[in-house]
N, C-alpha and C positions, 0 to 999 in steps of 0.2 A: 717775360719770364718773371714769375712772382713766387716768392717763398711762402710757405705756410707760416701763420702767425705763431710766435713762441708762446708757450703756455707753461708757467711754472708748475702748475698742478700736474700736467702731463709729464713733464720732465721728472718730477718727484716720483710719480707712479712708475716710470720706466727705470729710474735709478735705484729706487728703494729708499726706505727711511734713513738708513745709516749714511748712505752717500749724500742724501739731501741735507742732513744735519751737518755733515763734514763740510759741504759747500757753504752753508750758512756761517759756520764757525770761521772758516778760512776767509770769507768775504768780510766778516766783522773785524778780523784781526789785520786785514790789509791796510797799509798806509793810505791816506786820502791823497787825491790828486792835488798838486799845486795849481794855482790859478793859470799859470802859463801852460801847463799841461792840458788843462781843460780847454783853453782857447785854441791850442794846437789841434786837439781832437775835433773841436767844432769846425774849424776851418778845413780840416782834412775831409770830414764827412760832407761838408757843404760843397766841396769841389769835386766830389766823387761823381763819376759818370756811370750810369747804368748801361751795361752792355747787353745787346740782344742775345737771344739764345742762339747758339751755333750748332751746326750739325757736325758730328764727328766725321772725319775723312772716310772711315769704313762705311758709314751709312750713305755717303754721297756716291760711292762706287757701286753700291748694290742696286 
């Protein structure tokens, strides 16, 4: 199972210019991560396991 690549341009197109600008402003005002938070996130993502696509129970019964 693979997800589509994220595109900022496509997201801005879907959300509209006002929402895109609000997201930029909000991100710029957010506090930065501390080094220990960054290390925690790195280890969390490094240890993540990709699960295979599962078939919903209703589809199995059909």
